DSSP file (Angstrom, degrees, kcal/mol; ACC not computed):
  #  RESIDUE AA STRUCTURE BP1 BP2  ACC     N-H-->O    O-->H-N    N-H-->O    O-->H-N    TCO  KAPPA ALPHA  PHI   PSI    X-CA   Y-CA   Z-CA
    1    1 A M              0   0    0      0, 0.0     2,-0.2     0, 0.0     0, 0.0   0.000 360.0 360.0 360.0 136.1  -64.9  -86.0   31.8
    2    2 A S    >   -     0   0    0      1,-0.1     3,-0.9     0, 0.0     4,-0.3  -0.572 360.0-125.4 -92.5 157.3  -65.2  -82.3   31.0
    3    3 A L  G >> S+     0   0    0      1,-0.2     3,-1.4    -2,-0.2     4,-0.7   0.760 104.4  71.5 -68.1 -26.6  -64.4  -80.7   27.7
    4    4 A S  G 34 S+     0   0    0      1,-0.3     3,-0.4     2,-0.2    -1,-0.2   0.764  86.4  65.2 -65.1 -24.3  -62.0  -78.3   29.3
    5    5 A R  G <4 S+     0   0    0     -3,-0.9     4,-0.3     1,-0.2    -1,-0.3   0.797 105.2  44.8 -67.1 -25.9  -59.5  -81.1   30.0
    6    6 A F  T <> S+     0   0    0     -3,-1.4     4,-2.6    -4,-0.3    -1,-0.2   0.581  88.8  87.3 -94.2 -11.4  -59.0  -81.5   26.2
    7    7 A T  H  X S+     0   0    0     -4,-0.7     4,-2.6    -3,-0.4     5,-0.2   0.911  88.7  48.6 -58.1 -47.4  -58.7  -77.8   25.3
    8    8 A P  H  > S+     0   0    0      0, 0.0     4,-2.4     0, 0.0    -1,-0.2   0.902 113.2  48.2 -61.0 -38.0  -54.9  -77.7   25.8
    9    9 A V  H  > S+     0   0    0     -4,-0.3     4,-2.6     2,-0.2    -2,-0.2   0.918 112.1  48.8 -66.9 -42.7  -54.4  -80.8   23.8
   10   10 A R  H  X S+     0   0    0     -4,-2.6     4,-2.4     2,-0.2    -1,-0.2   0.898 112.5  48.7 -62.9 -40.7  -56.6  -79.4   20.9
   11   11 A M  H  X S+     0   0    0     -4,-2.6     4,-2.6    -5,-0.2    -2,-0.2   0.897 111.9  49.1 -66.6 -40.2  -54.7  -76.1   21.0
   12   12 A L  H  X S+     0   0    0     -4,-2.4     4,-2.7    -5,-0.2    -2,-0.2   0.915 111.6  49.1 -64.5 -42.9  -51.3  -77.9   20.9
   13   13 A T  H  X S+     0   0    0     -4,-2.6     4,-2.4     2,-0.2    -2,-0.2   0.910 111.9  48.5 -63.1 -42.6  -52.5  -80.1   18.0
   14   14 A T  H  X S+     0   0    0     -4,-2.4     4,-2.5     2,-0.2    -2,-0.2   0.923 112.4  48.5 -63.9 -44.3  -53.7  -77.0   16.1
   15   15 A A  H  X S+     0   0    0     -4,-2.6     4,-2.7     1,-0.2     5,-0.2   0.911 112.3  48.7 -62.5 -42.5  -50.4  -75.2   16.8
   16   16 A A  H  X S+     0   0    0     -4,-2.7     4,-2.6     1,-0.2    -1,-0.2   0.898 111.4  50.3 -64.6 -39.6  -48.4  -78.2   15.6
   17   17 A L  H  X S+     0   0    0     -4,-2.4     4,-2.5    -5,-0.2    -2,-0.2   0.926 112.2  46.5 -63.8 -45.0  -50.5  -78.5   12.5
   18   18 A V  H  X S+     0   0    0     -4,-2.5     4,-2.6     2,-0.2    -2,-0.2   0.929 115.0  46.4 -63.9 -46.1  -50.1  -74.8   11.6
   19   19 A L  H  X S+     0   0    0     -4,-2.7     4,-2.5     2,-0.2    -2,-0.2   0.912 113.3  49.2 -63.5 -41.7  -46.3  -74.9   12.3
   20   20 A G  H  X S+     0   0    0     -4,-2.6     4,-2.4    -5,-0.2    -2,-0.2   0.908 112.5  47.5 -63.5 -42.2  -46.0  -78.1   10.3
   21   21 A L  H  X S+     0   0    0     -4,-2.5     4,-2.8     2,-0.2     5,-0.2   0.911 111.8  50.4 -65.0 -42.8  -47.9  -76.7    7.4
   22   22 A A  H  X S+     0   0    0     -4,-2.6     4,-2.5     2,-0.2    -2,-0.2   0.909 112.0  47.7 -62.3 -42.1  -45.9  -73.5    7.4
   23   23 A F  H  X S+     0   0    0     -4,-2.5     4,-2.3     2,-0.2    -2,-0.2   0.921 112.9  48.4 -64.5 -43.2  -42.6  -75.5    7.4
   24   24 A T  H  X S+     0   0    0     -4,-2.4     4,-2.1     2,-0.2    -2,-0.2   0.921 113.6  46.2 -63.2 -45.1  -43.9  -77.7    4.6
   25   25 A M  H  X S+     0   0    0     -4,-2.8     4,-1.8     1,-0.2    -1,-0.2   0.897 111.7  52.5 -65.1 -39.9  -45.0  -74.6    2.5
   26   26 A S  H  < S+     0   0    0     -4,-2.5     4,-0.2    -5,-0.2    -2,-0.2   0.914 111.8  45.2 -62.7 -42.3  -41.7  -72.8    3.2
   27   27 A A  H >< S+     0   0    0     -4,-2.3     3,-0.7     1,-0.2    -1,-0.2   0.863 112.3  52.2 -68.8 -35.7  -39.7  -75.8    2.0
   28   28 A A  H 3< S+     0   0    0     -4,-2.1    -1,-0.2     1,-0.2    -2,-0.2   0.803 113.9  42.2 -71.8 -28.4  -41.9  -76.3   -1.1
   29   29 A Y  T 3< S+     0   0    0     -4,-1.8     2,-0.3    -5,-0.1    -1,-0.2   0.207  78.4 127.5-107.3  15.8  -41.5  -72.7   -2.2
   30   30 A T    <   -     0   0    0     -3,-0.7     2,-0.6    -4,-0.2    -3,-0.0  -0.574  54.5-138.1 -71.1 132.2  -37.9  -72.1   -1.5
   31   31 A V        -     0   0    0     -2,-0.3    -2,-0.1     4,-0.0    -1,-0.1  -0.824  12.5-142.2 -96.9 123.8  -36.2  -70.7   -4.7
   32   32 A S    >   -     0   0    0     -2,-0.6     3,-1.8     1,-0.1     6,-0.3  -0.465  24.7-111.3 -79.3 156.7  -32.9  -72.2   -5.5
   33   33 A P  T 3  S+     0   0    0      0, 0.0    -1,-0.1     0, 0.0    -2,-0.0   0.757 117.6  56.8 -58.7 -24.4  -30.1  -69.9   -6.9
   34   34 A A  T 3  S+     0   0    0      4,-0.1     5,-0.1     3,-0.0    -3,-0.0   0.595  82.6 108.1 -84.3 -10.0  -30.4  -71.8  -10.2
   35   35 A A  S X> S-     0   0    0     -3,-1.8     4,-0.9     1,-0.1     3,-0.9  -0.383  78.3-123.4 -68.9 145.5  -34.1  -71.0  -10.6
   36   36 A P  H >> S+     0   0    0      0, 0.0     4,-1.1     0, 0.0     3,-0.6   0.853 110.5  60.1 -57.7 -35.8  -35.0  -68.5  -13.3
   37   37 A E  H 34 S+     0   0    0      1,-0.2     3,-0.3     2,-0.2    -6,-0.0   0.852 100.8  54.6 -61.3 -33.6  -36.8  -66.3  -10.7
   38   38 A A  H <4 S+     0   0    0     -3,-0.9    -1,-0.2    -6,-0.3    -4,-0.1   0.797 107.6  50.1 -70.6 -27.0  -33.6  -65.9   -8.8
   39   39 A K  H << S+     0   0    0     -4,-0.9    -1,-0.2    -3,-0.6    -2,-0.2   0.661  84.2 110.8 -84.6 -16.7  -31.8  -64.6  -11.9
   40   40 A A     <  +     0   0    0     -4,-1.1     2,-0.3    -3,-0.3    -3,-0.0  -0.319  48.1  87.1 -60.6 139.0  -34.5  -62.1  -12.6
   41   41 A G  S    S-     0   0    0    120,-0.4     2,-0.2     0, 0.0    -2,-0.1  -0.971  76.8 -37.2 165.2-153.1  -33.3  -58.6  -12.1
   42   42 A V        -     0   0    0     -2,-0.3   119,-0.3     1,-0.1   118,-0.1  -0.635  62.5 -91.1-102.7 160.6  -31.5  -55.8  -13.9
   43   43 A M        -     0   0    0    117,-3.6    -1,-0.1    -2,-0.2   117,-0.0  -0.326  50.7 -98.8 -65.6 147.4  -28.6  -56.0  -16.4
   44   44 A S     >  -     0   0    0      1,-0.1     4,-2.3   117,-0.0     5,-0.2  -0.262  27.4-116.9 -65.3 155.1  -25.1  -55.8  -15.0
   45   45 A F  H  > S+     0   0    0      1,-0.2     4,-2.7     2,-0.2     5,-0.2   0.892 113.9  55.3 -60.3 -40.8  -23.3  -52.5  -15.1
   46   46 A S  H  > S+     0   0    0      1,-0.2     4,-1.9     2,-0.2    -1,-0.2   0.899 109.4  45.8 -64.2 -40.1  -20.6  -53.9  -17.4
   47   47 A K  H  > S+     0   0    0      2,-0.2     4,-2.1     1,-0.2    -1,-0.2   0.917 113.5  49.2 -67.4 -42.2  -23.2  -55.0  -20.0
   48   48 A A  H  X S+     0   0    0     -4,-2.3     4,-2.0     1,-0.2    -2,-0.2   0.897 111.0  50.5 -62.9 -39.5  -25.0  -51.7  -19.8
   49   49 A K  H  X S+     0   0    0     -4,-2.7     4,-2.4     1,-0.2    -1,-0.2   0.874 108.2  52.7 -65.6 -37.4  -21.7  -49.9  -20.2
   50   50 A N  H  X S+     0   0    0     -4,-1.9     4,-2.0     2,-0.2    -1,-0.2   0.869 107.1  52.2 -66.2 -35.9  -20.9  -52.0  -23.2
   51   51 A A  H  X S+     0   0    0     -4,-2.1     4,-2.1     2,-0.2    -2,-0.2   0.902 109.3  50.2 -64.7 -40.1  -24.3  -51.1  -24.7
   52   52 A L  H  X S+     0   0    0     -4,-2.0     4,-2.1     1,-0.2    -2,-0.2   0.922 109.3  51.0 -61.4 -44.4  -23.4  -47.4  -24.1
   53   53 A D  H  X S+     0   0    0     -4,-2.4     4,-1.2     1,-0.2    -1,-0.2   0.869 107.6  53.6 -61.6 -36.7  -20.1  -48.0  -25.9
   54   54 A A  H  < S+     0   0    0     -4,-2.0     4,-0.4     1,-0.2     3,-0.4   0.916 107.8  50.0 -64.3 -42.8  -21.9  -49.6  -28.8
   55   55 A A  H >< S+     0   0    0     -4,-2.1     3,-1.6     1,-0.2    -2,-0.2   0.899 104.9  58.5 -61.1 -40.2  -24.1  -46.5  -29.1
   56   56 A R  H >< S+     0   0    0     -4,-2.1     3,-1.6     1,-0.3    -1,-0.2   0.838  96.9  61.6 -59.4 -33.5  -21.0  -44.3  -29.1
   57   57 A T  T 3< S+     0   0    0     -4,-1.2    -1,-0.3    -3,-0.4    -2,-0.2   0.667  96.1  61.6 -68.7 -14.5  -19.7  -46.1  -32.2
   58   58 A R  T X  S+     0   0    0     -3,-1.6     3,-2.6    -4,-0.4    87,-0.3   0.308  72.7 143.2 -93.9   8.4  -22.7  -44.9  -34.1
   59   59 A K  T <  S+     0   0    0     -3,-1.6    87,-0.2     1,-0.3    -3,-0.1  -0.227  70.7  18.8 -50.3 130.6  -21.8  -41.2  -33.6
   60   60 A G  T 3  S+     0   0    0     85,-2.6    -1,-0.3     1,-0.3    86,-0.1   0.304  86.1 141.1  89.3  -9.3  -22.6  -39.3  -36.8
   61   61 A S    <   -     0   0    0     -3,-2.6    84,-2.7     1,-0.1    -1,-0.3  -0.446  57.4-107.3 -65.6 138.5  -25.1  -41.9  -38.1
   62   62 A P        -     0   0    0      0, 0.0    11,-1.9     0, 0.0     2,-0.3  -0.288  26.8-114.6 -70.4 152.5  -28.1  -40.1  -39.8
   63   63 A Y  B     +a   73   0A   0     77,-0.3    79,-0.3     9,-0.2     2,-0.3  -0.649  36.8 170.0 -80.8 137.7  -31.5  -40.1  -38.2
   64   64 A R    >   -     0   0    0      9,-2.2     3,-2.3    -2,-0.3     8,-0.0  -0.905  38.8-112.1-147.7 124.9  -34.3  -41.9  -40.0
   65   65 A Y  T 3  S+     0   0    0     -2,-0.3     3,-0.1     1,-0.3     9,-0.1  -0.293 102.6   9.7 -55.4 129.4  -37.7  -42.5  -38.5
   66   66 A G  T 3  S+     0   0    0      1,-0.3    -1,-0.3     2,-0.0     2,-0.2   0.365  94.1 138.9  83.4  -4.5  -38.3  -46.2  -37.8
   67   67 A A    <   -     0   0    0     -3,-2.3     7,-1.7     1,-0.1    -1,-0.3  -0.509  33.5-173.1 -80.4 142.0  -34.6  -47.1  -38.6
   68   68 A M  B     -B   73   0A   0      1,-0.4     5,-0.2     5,-0.2    -1,-0.1   0.096  40.1-160.4-120.3  20.5  -32.9  -49.7  -36.4
   69   69 A G  S    S+     0   0    0      3,-2.1    -1,-0.4     1,-0.1     4,-0.1  -0.210  71.8 175.5  87.9-179.0  -29.3  -49.5  -37.7
   70   70 A P  S    S+     0   0    0      0, 0.0    -1,-0.1     0, 0.0     3,-0.1  -1.000 116.5   9.3 -86.8  -3.8  -26.7  -50.3  -38.3
   71   71 A H  S    S+     0   0    0      1,-0.2     2,-0.3   -10,-0.1    -4,-0.0   0.694 130.5  34.5-109.5 -21.3  -26.2  -47.1  -40.4
   72   72 A R        +     0   0    0    -11,-0.2    -3,-2.1    72,-0.0     2,-0.3  -0.971  68.8 178.1-133.1 148.0  -29.4  -45.1  -39.7
   73   73 A F  B     -aB  63  68A   0    -11,-1.9    -9,-2.2    -2,-0.3     2,-0.3  -0.979  25.6-153.9-146.0 153.4  -31.4  -44.8  -36.5
   74   74 A D     >  -     0   0    0     -7,-1.7     4,-2.2    -2,-0.3     5,-0.2  -0.670  55.0 -87.3-109.3-178.9  -34.4  -43.3  -34.7
   75   75 A C  H  > S+     0   0    0     63,-0.3     4,-1.7    -2,-0.3     5,-0.2   0.930 127.7  36.8 -60.0 -50.9  -34.2  -43.0  -30.9
   76   76 A S  H  > S+     0   0    0      1,-0.2     4,-2.5     2,-0.2    -1,-0.2   0.780 112.6  60.5 -74.8 -23.9  -35.5  -46.4  -29.9
   77   77 A G  H  > S+     0   0    0    -10,-0.2     4,-2.5     2,-0.2    -1,-0.2   0.889 105.2  49.0 -65.4 -38.5  -33.8  -48.0  -32.9
   78   78 A L  H  X S+     0   0    0     -4,-2.2     4,-2.6     2,-0.2    -2,-0.2   0.930 113.7  44.4 -66.7 -45.7  -30.4  -46.8  -31.4
   79   79 A T  H  X S+     0   0    0     -4,-1.7     4,-2.3     2,-0.2     5,-0.2   0.913 114.9  49.8 -66.1 -40.4  -31.2  -48.1  -27.9
   80   80 A R  H  X S+     0   0    0     -4,-2.5     4,-1.8     2,-0.2    -2,-0.2   0.941 113.4  45.4 -61.7 -47.8  -32.5  -51.4  -29.4
   81   81 A W  H  X S+     0   0    0     -4,-2.5     4,-1.2     1,-0.2    -2,-0.2   0.911 113.0  51.0 -61.9 -44.3  -29.4  -51.9  -31.6
   82   82 A S  H  < S+     0   0    0     -4,-2.6     4,-0.3     1,-0.2     3,-0.3   0.907 113.0  43.6 -63.3 -43.9  -27.0  -51.0  -28.8
   83   83 A F  H ><>S+     0   0    0     -4,-2.3     5,-2.6     1,-0.2     3,-1.1   0.792 106.0  62.0 -75.5 -26.5  -28.5  -53.4  -26.3
   84   84 A A  H ><5S+     0   0    0     -4,-1.8     3,-1.7     1,-0.2    -1,-0.2   0.834  94.0  65.2 -63.4 -30.7  -28.8  -56.2  -28.9
   85   85 A K  T 3<5S+     0   0    0     -4,-1.2    -1,-0.2    -3,-0.3    -2,-0.2   0.721 106.0  42.4 -64.2 -20.8  -25.0  -55.9  -29.1
   86   86 A V  T < 5S-     0   0    0     -3,-1.1    -1,-0.3    -4,-0.3    -2,-0.2   0.163 128.5 -95.5-111.4  16.7  -24.8  -57.2  -25.5
   87   87 A G  T < 5S+     0   0    0     -3,-1.7     2,-0.5     1,-0.2    -3,-0.2   0.649  83.5 126.1  87.1  16.1  -27.5  -59.8  -26.0
   88   88 A K      < -     0   0    0     -5,-2.6     2,-0.5    -8,-0.1    -1,-0.2  -0.935  48.2-146.6-113.8 124.4  -30.6  -58.0  -24.8
   89   89 A K        -     0   0    0     -2,-0.5    -8,-0.1    -3,-0.1    -9,-0.1  -0.757  19.4-179.9 -89.4 126.5  -33.7  -57.7  -26.9
   90   90 A L        -     0   0    0     -2,-0.5     7,-0.1   -10,-0.2    -6,-0.0  -0.926  30.1-110.2-119.2 148.8  -35.7  -54.5  -26.6
   91   91 A P        -     0   0    0      0, 0.0     2,-1.1     0, 0.0     6,-0.1  -0.301  33.1-109.0 -70.7 164.2  -38.8  -53.6  -28.5
   92   92 A H  S    S+     0   0    0      4,-0.1     2,-0.2   -12,-0.1   -15,-0.1  -0.581  89.2  74.0 -99.9  73.1  -38.7  -50.8  -31.1
   93   93 A S  S  > S-     0   0    0     -2,-1.1     4,-2.1   -17,-0.2     5,-0.2  -0.784  74.0-132.4-172.4 135.2  -40.7  -48.1  -29.5
   94   94 A S  H  > S+     0   0    0     -2,-0.2     4,-0.9     1,-0.2    30,-0.1   0.893 109.8  49.9 -61.8 -38.8  -39.6  -45.8  -26.6
   95   95 A S  H  > S+     0   0    0     28,-0.3     4,-0.5     1,-0.2     3,-0.3   0.861 111.4  48.5 -69.8 -33.2  -42.9  -46.4  -24.8
   96   96 A A  H >4 S+     0   0    0      1,-0.2     3,-0.7     2,-0.2     4,-0.3   0.815 103.2  62.1 -74.2 -29.4  -42.6  -50.2  -25.1
   97   97 A Q  H >< S+     0   0    0     -4,-2.1     3,-1.4     1,-0.2    -1,-0.2   0.779  89.3  70.4 -67.0 -25.1  -39.0  -50.1  -23.9
   98   98 A V  H >< S+     0   0    0     -4,-0.9     3,-1.7    -3,-0.3    -1,-0.2   0.898  92.2  58.2 -55.8 -40.7  -40.2  -48.7  -20.6
   99   99 A S  T << S+     0   0    0     -3,-0.7    -1,-0.3    -4,-0.5    -2,-0.2   0.635  99.9  58.0 -68.1 -12.9  -41.7  -52.1  -19.8
  100  100 A K  T <  S+     0   0    0     -3,-1.4    61,-2.6    -4,-0.3     2,-0.3   0.193 101.4  70.7-100.3  14.9  -38.3  -53.8  -20.2
  101  101 A T  E <  S-C  160   0B   0     -3,-1.7     2,-0.6    59,-0.3    59,-0.2  -0.864  75.8-126.2-127.4 162.0  -36.7  -51.6  -17.4
  102  102 A K  E     -C  159   0B   0     57,-2.7    57,-2.7    -2,-0.3     2,-0.1  -0.952  38.7-120.4-103.2 122.7  -36.8  -51.2  -13.7
  103  103 A R  E     -C  158   0B   0     -2,-0.6     2,-0.3    55,-0.2    55,-0.3  -0.400  36.6-173.3 -66.8 136.3  -37.5  -47.6  -12.9
  104  104 A I  E     -C  157   0B   0     53,-2.2    53,-0.8    -2,-0.1     2,-0.1  -0.889  25.4-100.8-130.2 160.0  -34.8  -46.0  -10.8
  105  105 A K    >>  -     0   0    0     -2,-0.3     3,-1.5     1,-0.1     4,-0.6  -0.395  32.7-114.6 -76.5 156.1  -34.3  -42.6   -9.1
  106  106 A K  G >4 S+     0   0    0      1,-0.3     3,-1.1     2,-0.2    -1,-0.1   0.880 118.0  57.6 -56.4 -38.8  -32.3  -39.9  -10.6
  107  107 A S  G 34 S+     0   0    0      1,-0.2    -1,-0.3     3,-0.0    -2,-0.0   0.682 107.2  48.9 -67.6 -16.8  -29.8  -40.2   -7.8
  108  108 A Q  G <4 S+     0   0    0     -3,-1.5    -1,-0.2     2,-0.1    -2,-0.2   0.465  82.7 122.8-100.3  -3.9  -29.3  -43.9   -8.7
  109  109 A R    <<  +     0   0    0     -3,-1.1     2,-0.3    -4,-0.6    -3,-0.0  -0.206  35.5 177.1 -62.3 149.5  -28.7  -43.5  -12.4
  110  110 A R    >   -     0   0    0     21,-0.1     3,-2.1    19,-0.0    19,-0.2  -0.953  41.5 -65.8-146.7 165.2  -25.5  -44.8  -13.9
  111  111 A K  T 3  S+     0   0    0     -2,-0.3    19,-0.2     1,-0.3   -62,-0.1  -0.241 119.6  30.7 -54.8 135.6  -24.0  -45.0  -17.4
  112  112 A G  T 3  S+     0   0    0     17,-2.7    48,-0.3     1,-0.4    -1,-0.3   0.272  86.9 125.8  96.9 -10.8  -25.9  -47.4  -19.6
  113  113 A D    <   -     0   0    0     -3,-2.1    16,-3.4    16,-0.2    -1,-0.4  -0.440  64.8-110.9 -73.8 155.6  -29.3  -46.7  -18.0
  114  114 A L  E     -ED 128 158B   0     44,-3.0    44,-2.4    14,-0.2     2,-0.5  -0.687  22.8-150.7 -88.0 143.4  -32.1  -45.6  -20.3
  115  115 A V  E     -ED 127 157B   0     12,-2.7    12,-1.8    -2,-0.3     2,-0.4  -0.969  11.5-160.0-115.0 119.5  -33.4  -42.0  -20.1
  116  116 A F  E     -ED 126 156B   0     40,-3.1    40,-2.0    -2,-0.5     2,-0.5  -0.857   5.1-150.3-105.4 133.4  -37.1  -41.6  -21.0
  117  117 A F  E     -ED 125 155B   0      8,-2.7     7,-2.7    -2,-0.4     8,-1.1  -0.881  23.2-170.1-103.1 128.4  -38.5  -38.3  -22.0
  118  118 A G  E     -E  123   0B   0     36,-2.4     2,-0.2    -2,-0.5     5,-0.2  -0.797  19.0-180.0-123.6 161.4  -42.2  -37.8  -21.2
  119  119 A S  E >   -E  122   0B   0      3,-2.2     3,-1.1    -2,-0.3     0, 0.0  -0.751  55.7 -79.9-136.6-174.1  -45.1  -35.5  -21.8
  120  120 A R  T 3  S+     0   0    0      1,-0.2     3,-0.1    -2,-0.2    -2,-0.0   0.806 130.5  49.7 -62.3 -27.4  -48.7  -35.6  -20.7
  121  121 A T  T 3  S-     0   0    0      1,-0.3     2,-0.3     0, 0.0    -1,-0.2   0.512 121.2 -91.1 -92.9  -4.4  -49.5  -38.1  -23.4
  122  122 A G  E <   -E  119   0B   0     -3,-1.1    -3,-2.2   -27,-0.0     2,-0.3  -0.876  67.7 -17.2 133.4-164.4  -46.7  -40.5  -22.6
  123  123 A V  E     +E  118   0B   0     -2,-0.3   -28,-0.3    -5,-0.2    -5,-0.2  -0.632  48.2 168.1 -81.7 133.0  -43.1  -41.3  -23.5
  124  124 A Y  E     +     0   0B   0     -7,-2.7     2,-0.3    -2,-0.3    -6,-0.2   0.486  60.2  24.1-122.9  -7.7  -41.8  -39.6  -26.7
  125  125 A H  E     -E  117   0B   0     -8,-1.1    -8,-2.7   -31,-0.1     2,-0.3  -0.994  54.6-166.8-157.6 153.7  -38.0  -40.1  -26.7
  126  126 A V  E     +E  116   0B   0     -2,-0.3    12,-0.4   -10,-0.2     2,-0.3  -0.996  10.4 167.8-144.3 146.5  -35.3  -42.4  -25.3
  127  127 A G  E     -E  115   0B   0    -12,-1.8   -12,-2.7    -2,-0.3     2,-0.5  -0.894  37.2-102.4-145.3 175.5  -31.6  -42.2  -25.0
  128  128 A I  E     -EF 114 136B   0      8,-2.4     8,-2.3    -2,-0.3   -14,-0.2  -0.923  39.0-116.4-109.1 124.8  -28.7  -44.0  -23.1
  129  129 A Y  E     + F   0 135B   0    -16,-3.4   -17,-2.7    -2,-0.5     6,-0.3  -0.373  30.8 179.9 -64.6 129.7  -27.3  -42.2  -20.1
  130  130 A A  E     -     0   0B   0      4,-3.1     5,-0.2     1,-0.3    -1,-0.1   0.333  46.5-101.4-112.1   3.4  -23.6  -41.3  -20.6
  131  131 A G  E >  S+ F   0 134B   0      3,-0.7     3,-1.1   -21,-0.1    -1,-0.3  -0.064  96.9  61.6  92.7 160.7  -22.9  -39.7  -17.3
  132  132 A K  T 3  S-     0   0    0      1,-0.3     3,-0.1    -3,-0.1    -3,-0.0   0.837 130.4 -60.4  52.2  40.3  -22.7  -36.0  -16.3
  133  133 A N  T 3  S+     0   0    0      1,-0.2    17,-2.5    16,-0.1     2,-0.3   0.808 109.5 121.2  62.0  33.7  -26.3  -35.3  -17.3
  134  134 A R  E <   -FG 131 149B   0     -3,-1.1    -4,-3.1    15,-0.3    -3,-0.7  -0.891  41.6-164.3-126.2 156.2  -25.7  -36.4  -20.9
  135  135 A I  E     -FG 129 148B   0     13,-2.7    13,-2.6    -2,-0.3     2,-0.5  -0.952  21.6-128.8-135.1 155.4  -27.2  -39.0  -23.2
  136  136 A W  E     +FG 128 147B   0     -8,-2.3    -8,-2.4    -2,-0.3     2,-0.3  -0.922  51.4 143.1 -97.2 131.0  -26.3  -40.7  -26.5
  137  137 A H  E     - G   0 146B   0      9,-2.2     9,-2.1    -2,-0.5     2,-0.6  -0.987  56.3-121.8-161.3 165.5  -29.4  -40.5  -28.8
  138  138 A A        +     0   0    0    -12,-0.4   -63,-0.3    -2,-0.3   -12,-0.2  -0.970  39.4 174.7-112.6 109.2  -30.8  -40.1  -32.3
  139  139 A S        -     0   0    0     -2,-0.6   -64,-0.1     5,-0.3    -1,-0.1   0.923  43.1 -29.7 -94.1 -46.2  -33.1  -37.1  -31.9
  140  140 A R  B >  S-H  143   0C   0      3,-0.6     3,-2.1     4,-0.1   -77,-0.3  -0.986  75.3 -59.8-167.0 164.7  -34.6  -35.9  -35.1
  141  141 A P  T 3  S+     0   0    0      0, 0.0   -77,-0.1     0, 0.0   -67,-0.0  -0.286 120.4  23.0 -56.2 137.9  -34.3  -35.6  -38.9
  142  142 A G  T 3  S+     0   0    0    -79,-0.3   -78,-0.0     1,-0.1     0, 0.0   0.299 105.2  93.0  87.8  -9.4  -31.2  -33.6  -39.9
  143  143 A T  B <   -H  140   0C   0     -3,-2.1    -3,-0.6     3,-0.0    -4,-0.2  -0.964  67.5-145.7-118.8 116.8  -29.4  -34.3  -36.6
  144  144 A P        -     0   0    0      0, 0.0    -5,-0.3     0, 0.0    -7,-0.1  -0.168  40.9 -67.9 -73.9 171.3  -27.1  -37.4  -36.5
  145  145 A V  S    S+     0   0    0    -84,-2.7   -85,-2.6   -87,-0.3     2,-0.3  -0.374  75.3 148.8 -55.9 131.3  -26.6  -39.7  -33.5
  146  146 A R  E     -G  137   0B   0     -9,-2.1    -9,-2.2   -87,-0.2     2,-0.5  -0.970  51.5 -96.7-159.0 170.1  -24.7  -37.6  -30.9
  147  147 A K  E     +G  136   0B   0     -2,-0.3     2,-0.3   -11,-0.2   -11,-0.2  -0.860  48.9 171.5 -96.5 130.1  -24.1  -37.1  -27.2
  148  148 A S  E     -G  135   0B   0    -13,-2.6   -13,-2.7    -2,-0.5     2,-0.2  -0.930  36.3-100.9-136.8 158.2  -26.2  -34.2  -25.8
  149  149 A K  E     -G  134   0B   0     -2,-0.3     2,-0.6   -15,-0.2   -15,-0.3  -0.498  47.4-102.3 -70.4 148.1  -27.1  -32.7  -22.5
  150  150 A I        -     0   0    0    -17,-2.5    -1,-0.1    -2,-0.2     5,-0.0  -0.671  38.4-164.1 -72.1 121.3  -30.5  -33.7  -21.1
  151  151 A W        +     0   0    0     -2,-0.6     2,-0.3     3,-0.1    -1,-0.1   0.401  58.6  39.5 -96.5   0.2  -32.5  -30.6  -21.9
  152  152 A T        -     0   0    0      1,-0.1     3,-0.1     0, 0.0    -2,-0.0  -0.960  64.2-134.3-146.0 160.9  -35.6  -31.0  -19.7
  153  153 A S  S    S+     0   0    0     -2,-0.3     2,-1.8     1,-0.2    -1,-0.1   0.501  85.9  94.4 -92.1  -5.1  -36.5  -32.1  -16.2
  154  154 A R        +     0   0    0    -36,-0.1   -36,-2.4     2,-0.0     2,-0.3  -0.377  65.1 107.2 -86.4  59.9  -39.4  -34.2  -17.6
  155  155 A V  E     - D   0 117B   0     -2,-1.8     2,-0.3   -38,-0.2   -38,-0.2  -0.890  46.9-165.7-128.8 160.4  -37.4  -37.4  -17.7
  156  156 A F  E     - D   0 116B   0    -40,-2.0   -40,-3.1    -2,-0.3     2,-0.3  -0.955  18.5-125.2-141.9 164.6  -37.2  -40.6  -15.8
  157  157 A Y  E     -CD 104 115B   0    -53,-0.8   -53,-2.2    -2,-0.3     2,-0.4  -0.836  18.6-173.0-117.7 144.5  -34.7  -43.4  -15.7
  158  158 A G  E     -CD 103 114B   0    -44,-2.4   -44,-3.0    -2,-0.3     2,-0.5  -1.000  16.3-145.2-137.8 138.0  -34.9  -47.1  -16.3
  159  159 A R  E     -C  102   0B   0    -57,-2.7   -57,-2.7    -2,-0.4   -46,-0.1  -0.896  34.5-113.5-100.8 125.2  -32.3  -49.9  -15.8
  160  160 A V  E      C  101   0B   0     -2,-0.5  -117,-3.6   -48,-0.3   -59,-0.3  -0.303 360.0 360.0 -61.3 134.2  -32.7  -52.6  -18.4
  161  161 A R              0   0    0    -61,-2.6  -120,-0.4  -119,-0.3    -1,-0.2   0.417 360.0 360.0 -87.7 360.0  -33.8  -56.0  -17.0
């Protein structure tokens, strides 16, 4: 008997083994809708809008470096406080808040997204997008929480996860 008579059977067996393994792996790694991985994503628009509304209620609150509210704020303190009102914990630093967002294009920005201001050395300021190229933010000593135009093109946008 020659070996060539068994080649088709060996190839069929190998193909069946590969297909069976692929099916088994596919079934084993299917993510159900209830799994935490399936829920991972960005915050809903309504929650982000509610965080924006919370920031708006702090209009006129004085700036204080390192303050996290509810009566005094720095930039990341305001965003942290606002998102805490809708159940989302953010770290207290504008550069650390970047890691809690999904970066989005300017054309995709919407109310409630975070706006990060950058320089060559990193992120130095953050605000909450209010629409029409404006943000709610706590900018510097002597200037209370207010809505302002975005004053530079050196910004990027993040949607809170």
